[in-house]
C-alpha positions as CSV (number, residue, x, y, z in Angstrom):
1,M,69.2,112.9,97.1
2,T,68.9,109.7,95.3
3,G,69.7,110.2,91.5
4,E,70.2,113.9,92.1
5,A,73.8,114.3,92.5
6,S,74.5,113.8,88.9
7,S,77.8,111.9,88.1
8,A,78.4,113.8,84.8
9,S,77.7,117.4,84.5
10,V,80.1,117.4,81.5
11,P,79.3,115.0,78.7
12,A,81.6,111.9,78.8
13,S,82.3,112.2,75.2
14,T,84.4,115.1,75.9
15,G,86.7,113.1,78.1
16,T,86.2,115.3,81.1
17,I,83.5,114.5,83.9
18,T,82.4,116.2,87.2
19,T,81.1,113.6,89.6
20,A,79.9,113.5,93.1
21,V,80.5,109.7,93.3
22,P,83.0,109.6,95.9
23,A,81.2,111.9,98.2
24,R,78.1,110.1,97.6
25,L,79.7,106.6,98.8
26,D,81.4,108.1,101.7
27,R,78.1,109.7,103.3
28,L,76.4,106.3,103.1
29,P,75.2,104.7,106.3
30,W,76.4,101.3,107.1
31,S,73.7,98.9,105.4
32,R,72.9,95.4,104.1
33,W,74.9,96.4,100.8
34,H,78.1,97.0,102.8
35,W,77.5,93.7,104.4
36,M,77.4,91.9,101.1
37,I,80.8,93.6,99.9
38,V,82.4,92.4,103.3
39,I,81.1,88.8,102.6
40,G,81.7,88.7,98.9
41,L,85.4,90.1,99.1
42,G,86.5,89.1,102.6
43,T,85.8,85.6,103.0
44,V,88.5,84.7,100.5
45,W,91.2,85.6,103.3
46,I,89.5,82.8,105.2
47,L,90.4,80.6,102.3
48,D,93.9,81.6,102.4
49,G,94.2,81.2,105.9
50,L,92.8,77.7,105.6
51,E,95.3,76.8,103.0
52,V,98.5,78.1,104.4
53,T,97.7,76.7,108.0
54,I,96.7,73.3,106.4
55,V,100.1,73.1,104.8
56,G,101.9,73.9,107.7
57,N,100.2,71.5,110.1
58,V,100.3,68.7,107.6
59,A,103.8,69.0,106.6
60,G,104.8,66.6,109.0
61,R,102.4,64.0,107.7
62,I,103.2,64.6,104.2
63,A,106.8,64.1,104.9
64,E,106.2,60.7,106.4
65,E,106.5,57.4,104.5
66,G,103.2,56.4,103.0
67,S,102.0,59.8,102.2
68,G,102.0,59.4,98.5
69,L,104.8,62.2,98.0
70,D,108.7,61.8,98.5
71,I,109.3,65.0,100.5
72,T,110.7,66.3,103.6
73,S,109.1,68.6,106.2
74,A,111.8,71.4,105.6
75,Q,111.1,71.2,101.9
76,I,107.4,71.7,102.7
77,T,107.9,74.7,105.1
78,G,111.2,76.1,103.5
79,L,111.2,75.8,99.6
80,A,107.3,75.0,99.1
81,A,106.6,78.0,101.3
82,A,109.1,80.2,99.3
83,L,107.5,79.4,96.2
84,Y,104.1,80.0,97.4
85,V,105.0,83.4,98.5
86,A,107.0,83.9,95.1
87,G,104.0,83.2,93.2
88,A,102.0,85.4,95.4
89,C,104.6,88.5,94.7
90,L,104.5,87.6,91.0
91,G,100.7,87.4,90.9
92,A,100.1,90.6,92.9
93,L,102.3,92.6,90.3
94,F,100.8,90.7,87.2
95,F,97.1,91.0,88.4
96,G,97.7,94.4,90.0
97,R,98.5,96.2,86.7
98,L,95.4,94.3,85.1
99,T,93.1,95.4,87.9
100,D,94.1,99.0,87.2
101,I,93.3,98.8,83.7
102,Y,90.5,96.3,83.4
103,G,88.7,96.8,86.7
104,R,88.2,95.3,90.1
105,K,85.4,93.0,89.4
106,K,87.0,91.2,86.4
107,L,90.3,90.6,88.0
108,F,88.8,89.5,91.6
109,M,86.6,86.8,89.9
110,A,89.7,85.8,87.7
111,T,92.2,85.6,90.6
112,L,89.6,83.4,92.7
113,I,89.2,81.0,89.8
114,V,93.2,80.6,89.5
115,Y,93.4,80.2,93.2
116,L,90.8,77.4,93.3
117,A,92.1,75.5,90.2
118,A,95.7,75.4,91.6
119,T,94.4,74.4,95.2
120,A,92.5,71.5,93.6
121,L,95.6,70.4,91.5
122,T,97.7,70.5,94.8
123,A,95.5,68.0,96.3
124,L,96.3,65.5,93.4
125,S,100.0,65.9,93.8
126,F,101.8,62.6,92.8
127,E,105.2,64.0,92.4
128,T,107.4,66.4,94.4
129,W,107.7,68.7,91.5
130,W,103.8,68.9,91.0
131,F,103.4,69.9,94.5
132,F,105.9,72.7,94.2
133,L,104.2,73.9,91.0
134,F,101.0,74.3,92.3
135,R,102.0,75.7,95.5
136,F,103.5,78.3,93.2
137,L,100.3,78.8,91.3
138,T,98.3,78.9,94.4
139,G,100.1,81.8,95.6
140,F,100.1,83.5,92.1
141,G,96.2,83.6,92.6
142,I,96.2,84.8,96.1
143,G,98.6,87.5,95.3
144,G,96.3,89.0,92.8
145,E,93.4,88.6,95.2
146,Y,95.3,91.1,97.5
147,A,95.6,93.7,95.0
148,A,92.1,93.6,93.5
149,I,90.2,93.0,96.7
150,N,92.1,95.6,98.9
151,S,91.5,98.3,96.1
152,A,87.8,97.4,95.8
153,I,87.1,97.3,99.3
154,D,88.5,100.8,100.1
155,E,86.8,102.3,97.2
156,L,83.4,100.9,98.3
157,I,83.3,101.4,102.2
158,P,82.4,104.8,103.5
159,S,85.7,106.7,104.7
160,R,84.5,106.8,108.6
161,Y,84.7,102.9,108.5
162,R,87.4,102.1,106.1
163,G,89.9,101.3,108.7
164,R,88.0,98.9,110.9
165,V,86.5,97.3,108.0
166,D,90.1,96.7,105.9
167,L,91.6,95.5,109.1
168,I,88.9,93.0,110.1
169,I,88.7,91.5,106.5
170,N,92.4,91.3,106.2
171,G,92.4,89.5,109.8
172,S,89.8,87.3,108.7
173,Y,92.6,85.2,107.4
174,W,93.0,83.9,111.0
175,L,89.4,82.4,111.0
176,G,90.7,80.5,108.3
177,A,93.8,79.5,110.1
178,I,91.6,78.3,113.0
179,G,89.6,76.0,110.7
180,G,92.7,74.9,109.1
181,S,94.1,74.0,112.4
182,L,91.2,72.1,113.8
183,L,90.6,70.4,110.3
184,S,94.2,69.0,110.3
185,I,93.5,67.3,113.4
186,V,90.8,65.4,111.9
187,M,92.6,64.8,108.6
188,L,95.8,63.6,110.0
189,D,93.9,61.0,112.2
190,T,94.8,57.9,110.6
191,D,92.2,56.0,112.3
192,I,89.9,58.0,110.1
193,F,91.8,58.7,106.9
194,P,94.7,56.7,105.6
195,K,98.1,58.9,105.3
196,D,97.8,59.4,101.7
197,L,94.4,60.6,101.5
198,G,93.7,62.8,104.6
199,W,95.9,65.7,103.7
200,R,94.6,65.8,100.1
201,L,91.1,65.9,101.4
202,S,92.1,69.1,103.6
203,F,92.8,70.8,100.0
204,A,89.8,69.5,98.4
205,L,87.8,71.1,101.3
206,G,89.1,74.6,100.5
207,V,88.2,74.2,96.9
208,V,84.6,73.5,97.9
209,L,84.4,76.4,100.3
210,G,85.8,78.6,97.4
211,L,83.3,77.7,95.0
212,A,80.8,78.9,97.6
213,V,82.6,82.2,97.8
214,L,82.6,82.4,93.9
215,L,78.9,82.3,94.0
216,V,78.5,85.2,96.4
217,R,81.2,87.4,94.9
218,R,79.2,87.3,91.6
219,H,76.9,90.0,93.1
220,V,79.6,92.3,94.3
221,P,79.7,95.2,92.0
222,E,82.6,97.0,90.1
223,S,84.0,100.1,91.8
224,P,82.2,103.2,90.9
225,R,85.5,105.1,91.5
226,W,87.2,103.1,89.0
227,Q,84.2,103.6,86.5
228,F,84.1,107.1,86.2
229,I,87.8,107.6,85.6
230,H,87.7,104.9,82.8
231,G,85.2,106.5,80.8
232,Q,82.0,104.9,82.5
233,G,80.7,107.8,84.2
234,E,76.8,106.8,83.5
235,K,77.5,103.2,84.8
236,A,79.0,104.7,88.0
237,D,76.1,107.1,88.5
238,E,73.6,104.3,87.7
239,L,75.2,102.1,90.3
240,V,75.6,104.5,92.9
241,S,71.8,105.7,92.5
242,S,70.5,102.2,92.9
243,V,72.6,101.7,96.0
244,E,71.1,104.9,97.4
245,R,67.5,103.8,96.6
246,E,68.2,100.4,98.4
247,I,69.8,102.1,101.6
248,E,66.9,104.8,101.7
249,K,64.3,102.1,101.7
250,E,66.1,100.0,104.1
251,K,66.8,103.1,106.6
252,G,63.4,104.7,105.9
253,K,64.8,108.1,105.5
254,P,66.5,110.3,102.8
255,L,70.2,110.4,102.6
256,P,72.2,113.6,103.4
257,P,73.7,115.6,100.4
258,P,76.9,114.8,99.2
259,A,79.9,117.0,100.5
260,G,81.3,117.9,96.9
261,E,82.2,117.2,93.6
262,I,85.6,116.3,91.6
263,T,86.4,117.1,88.0
264,I,88.6,114.6,86.3
265,H,90.0,113.8,82.8
266,Q,88.8,110.2,81.8
267,R,91.7,107.9,81.0
268,K,91.9,104.3,80.1
269,S,95.2,103.3,81.5
270,I,98.4,104.6,83.4
271,G,101.6,103.7,82.4
272,F,104.3,102.1,84.4
273,G,106.6,105.1,84.2
274,L,103.8,107.5,85.5
275,I,103.0,105.1,88.4
276,A,106.7,104.8,89.3
277,K,107.0,108.8,89.4
278,T,103.9,109.2,91.3
279,V,104.8,106.5,94.2
280,F,108.3,107.5,94.5
281,G,108.8,110.9,93.1
282,R,105.6,112.6,94.4
283,Y,105.3,110.4,97.6
284,P,108.6,109.4,98.8
285,R,108.0,109.4,102.3
286,R,104.8,107.3,102.0
287,A,106.8,104.8,99.8
288,V,109.1,104.3,102.7
289,L,106.4,103.9,104.8
290,G,104.8,101.1,102.7
291,L,108.1,99.3,102.6
292,A,108.8,99.3,106.1
293,L,105.5,98.2,107.1
294,F,105.5,95.2,104.6
295,I,108.8,94.0,105.2
296,G,108.5,94.0,108.9
297,Q,105.2,92.0,108.9
298,A,106.2,89.7,106.0
299,F,109.3,88.5,108.1
300,L,107.2,87.8,111.3
301,Y,104.5,86.1,109.6
302,N,106.1,84.0,106.4
303,A,109.5,83.5,108.1
304,I,108.5,82.6,111.7
305,T,104.7,82.2,112.7
306,F,104.0,79.6,109.7
307,G,106.9,77.3,111.1
308,F,105.1,77.3,114.5
309,G,104.0,73.6,114.2
310,A,107.6,72.6,113.4
311,I,109.0,74.5,116.5
312,L,106.6,72.8,118.9
313,I,107.5,69.3,117.4
314,T,111.1,69.8,117.4
315,F,111.6,71.7,120.9
316,F,108.5,70.6,122.7
317,D,107.9,67.1,121.4
318,V,104.3,67.8,120.6
319,P,102.8,65.1,118.3
320,T,102.4,65.8,114.6
321,G,98.7,65.3,114.9
322,S,98.3,67.7,117.8
323,T,100.0,70.8,116.6
324,G,96.7,72.1,115.3
325,Y,95.1,72.6,118.6
326,Y,98.2,75.1,119.6
327,F,97.9,76.9,116.4
328,A,94.3,77.4,116.6
329,V,94.8,79.4,119.8
330,I,97.5,81.6,118.2
331,A,95.2,82.1,115.3
332,A,92.4,83.3,117.7
333,G,94.6,86.0,119.1
334,N,95.5,86.8,115.4
335,F,91.9,87.4,114.5
336,L,90.9,89.1,118.2
337,G,93.7,91.8,117.3
338,P,91.9,93.4,114.2
339,L,88.4,92.7,115.5
340,L,88.9,94.5,118.8
341,L,91.5,97.1,117.7
342,G,90.2,97.9,114.5
343,K,88.0,100.7,115.4
344,F,90.6,102.6,117.2
345,F,92.4,103.2,113.8
346,D,89.4,105.3,112.7
347,T,89.0,107.2,116.1
348,V,92.4,107.2,117.9
349,G,93.9,107.6,114.3
350,R,96.4,105.8,112.0
351,R,99.8,107.0,113.2
352,I,99.4,106.2,116.9
353,M,97.7,102.7,116.2
354,I,100.1,101.7,113.4
355,S,103.3,102.6,115.2
356,G,102.0,101.2,118.6
357,T,100.9,98.0,117.4
358,Y,104.1,97.4,115.6
359,L,106.3,98.4,118.4
360,L,104.3,96.7,121.1
361,S,104.2,93.4,119.1
362,G,108.1,93.5,118.5
363,L,108.9,94.2,122.0
364,L,106.9,91.4,123.3
365,L,108.4,89.0,120.8
366,F,111.9,90.0,122.0
367,G,110.6,89.1,125.4
368,T,109.3,85.6,124.2
369,A,112.7,85.0,122.5
370,W,114.5,85.8,126.0
371,L,112.1,83.3,127.6
372,F,112.6,80.8,125.0
373,D,116.4,81.0,124.9
374,N,116.5,80.7,128.9
375,G,114.3,77.3,128.6
376,S,111.6,79.0,130.6
377,L,108.8,78.0,128.3
378,T,106.5,74.9,127.6
379,A,104.4,74.2,124.7
380,T,101.4,75.8,126.4
381,T,103.1,79.1,127.6
382,M,105.0,79.4,124.3
383,T,101.8,79.6,122.7
384,A,100.3,81.8,125.1
385,C,103.1,84.2,124.6
386,W,102.7,84.2,120.6
387,C,98.9,84.7,121.2
388,V,99.7,88.1,123.0
389,V,102.3,89.0,120.6
390,L,100.1,88.3,117.4
391,F,97.1,90.0,118.8
392,F,98.9,93.4,118.4
393,A,101.0,92.2,115.3
394,S,98.1,91.2,113.3
395,A,96.2,94.4,113.6
396,G,99.6,96.1,112.6
397,A,100.2,93.8,109.7
398,S,96.6,94.4,108.4
399,S,97.1,98.0,108.7
400,A,100.0,97.6,106.1
401,Y,97.4,96.6,103.5
402,L,95.1,99.4,104.6
403,T,97.9,102.1,104.5
404,V,99.3,101.2,100.9
405,S,95.6,101.1,99.6
406,E,94.7,104.5,100.8
407,I,97.6,106.6,100.5
408,F,98.2,106.7,96.7
409,P,96.3,108.2,93.9
410,M,93.1,106.3,92.6
411,E,94.8,105.3,89.3
412,T,97.7,103.7,90.9
413,R,95.9,102.0,93.8
414,A,96.0,98.3,92.8
415,M,99.6,98.6,91.3
416,A,100.6,100.5,94.5
417,I,99.3,97.7,96.8
418,A,100.8,94.8,94.4
419,F,104.3,96.6,94.3
420,F,104.7,97.2,98.0
421,Y,103.0,93.5,98.8
422,A,105.6,92.0,96.4
423,V,108.5,93.8,97.3
424,G,108.0,93.5,101.1
425,T,107.0,90.0,100.9
426,A,109.7,89.1,98.6
427,A,112.2,90.3,101.3
428,G,110.4,88.6,104.2
429,G,108.4,85.9,102.7
430,I,110.8,84.2,100.3
431,S,114.3,84.6,101.9
432,G,112.6,84.3,105.5
433,P,111.4,80.8,105.1
434,L,114.5,79.5,103.4
435,I,116.7,81.0,106.1
436,F,114.5,80.3,109.3
437,A,113.3,76.7,108.1
438,E,117.0,75.8,108.7
439,L,117.1,77.9,111.9
440,T,113.9,76.4,113.6
441,E,114.5,72.8,112.5
442,S,118.2,72.7,113.9
443,G,117.1,71.6,117.1
444,V,119.4,74.5,118.6
445,V,117.4,76.8,121.0
446,A,119.8,79.6,120.1
447,D,119.0,79.4,116.4
448,T,115.3,79.8,116.8
449,A,115.6,82.4,119.5
450,L,117.8,84.4,117.0
451,A,114.9,83.8,114.3
452,F,112.3,85.4,116.8
453,Q,114.8,88.4,117.5
454,I,115.1,89.2,113.8
455,G,111.3,89.3,113.3
456,A,110.9,91.5,116.6
457,G,113.6,93.9,115.4
458,L,112.1,94.3,112.0
459,M,108.6,95.1,113.6
460,C,110.3,97.4,116.1
461,A,111.9,99.2,112.9
462,A,108.7,99.6,111.1
463,G,107.1,100.9,114.1
464,I,109.6,103.8,114.6
465,V,109.2,104.5,110.8
466,A,105.4,104.8,111.2
467,A,105.8,106.9,114.2
468,F,107.3,109.7,111.8
469,L,105.7,108.8,108.5
470,A,102.4,107.4,109.0
471,V,99.6,109.4,107.1
472,N,96.6,110.7,109.1
473,A,94.0,109.2,106.9
474,E,91.2,108.4,109.3
475,R,87.8,109.6,108.2
476,R,89.2,111.0,105.2
477,S,87.9,110.4,101.6
478,L,90.2,108.8,99.4
479,E,90.5,111.8,97.1
480,D,91.3,114.0,99.9
481,I,94.4,111.6,101.1
482,A,95.8,111.6,97.7
483,T,94.4,113.5,94.7
484,P,93.6,111.5,91.6
485,L,96.3,112.0,88.9
486,S,93.1,112.7,86.5
487,A,91.9,115.5,88.4
488,T,91.9,118.8,86.3
489,E,92.4,120.9,89.4
490,A,94.7,118.6,91.2
491,K,96.2,120.3,94.3
492,T,100.0,120.3,94.8
493,E,100.6,117.9,97.5
494,E,103.7,117.9,99.7
495,A,105.8,114.7,99.3
496,H,105.3,114.1,103.0
497,G,101.3,114.2,102.4
């Protein structure tokens, strides 16, 4: 079928195009080309995990006299963390809009450059305000990454693999967290590096790794789905045809015919008004679902998990230089969750798996809070409890990104991801660190137990919402889940979708 399923049976100059591109992409078998997409786009999550974990683990060292910065640990895990998340929220909205207008490729290159530059300048911090500024700008870049990359991943990966691939890529954040935890142990060793140098080199290493990712990412193509809607039908056809030839050569057999075509009116951009009307007017139940999932996971992670090092130091007298060992363990649990559970989101189904992972992680966290409040935990058993909680919570949190990237029309995808990420993360990720930094550093066991209970309650609430409102999107094409706004024969879809 290579080259036979024309992407344009009607000339592009008329503004209307009939294309089989979505069906052609969805029927592709897994190949080296797909691995290139995963490596090129997914590796930045590793960098994000490295970055955030390093900050959490070196907070105590940066706060010490002689570090080169006059800053407290609470300022780093509280105000600086809130600024990072605020930057991510604004960056998601800013770059999300540009991603829908100018394409996935241009923006996932631009956002990585912003992220790398800000990280490098964080390493050069000489005053508190400088550190705060570039933590904000680092977040600004990573927020844009979430919008550009999740939209590109879902549009390039075949529907039968989309759930597990999306979850594993988002979960790869925790590979970076493991690296950041172990790296911080070395960088905080004053026998190897002076107090004012080790933490700076930690950030610098992230920049070096990011530059390598940038080189790989150059080869990731634009989304053909974005191309055919934005007046580039011939380019979309050429790109998919080249991929088909490559895969047929790799597999040694012809591809099956695509399942069908879609006819759309090409358009350059979609206004904010139409985006809002679509998301909240046409799909109100899906909007509620997206908000619930993002708020729940944002509180759990941004408000509590990233202060885990401070909890170990405050309540269990773990030395600053040793917190990385404990965090590496819970980071491993976080990565194993999406890795081992991801396939079930494509087979058992979205509704059962999303609601199940949210509810189970919330209930397990309630149990952890109870044990902690009773004084029944040590640093080791506390870490073990968190490892189990986050095995399920990480799969659930990753499914939040998967959900909002696949349940809204193509033309609004990046902006929808940006909006739900920004609103949910602002609720849990900005207010959370500011509130919970005080709770976890107060030295009062009941205060930290309360922080755990709040995170657990919100996860359970999101799980209940998902049980009723989750969309059965497994193994379905994106165009079937949500008909493009540009489709000439768009079906009338019920709001509950």
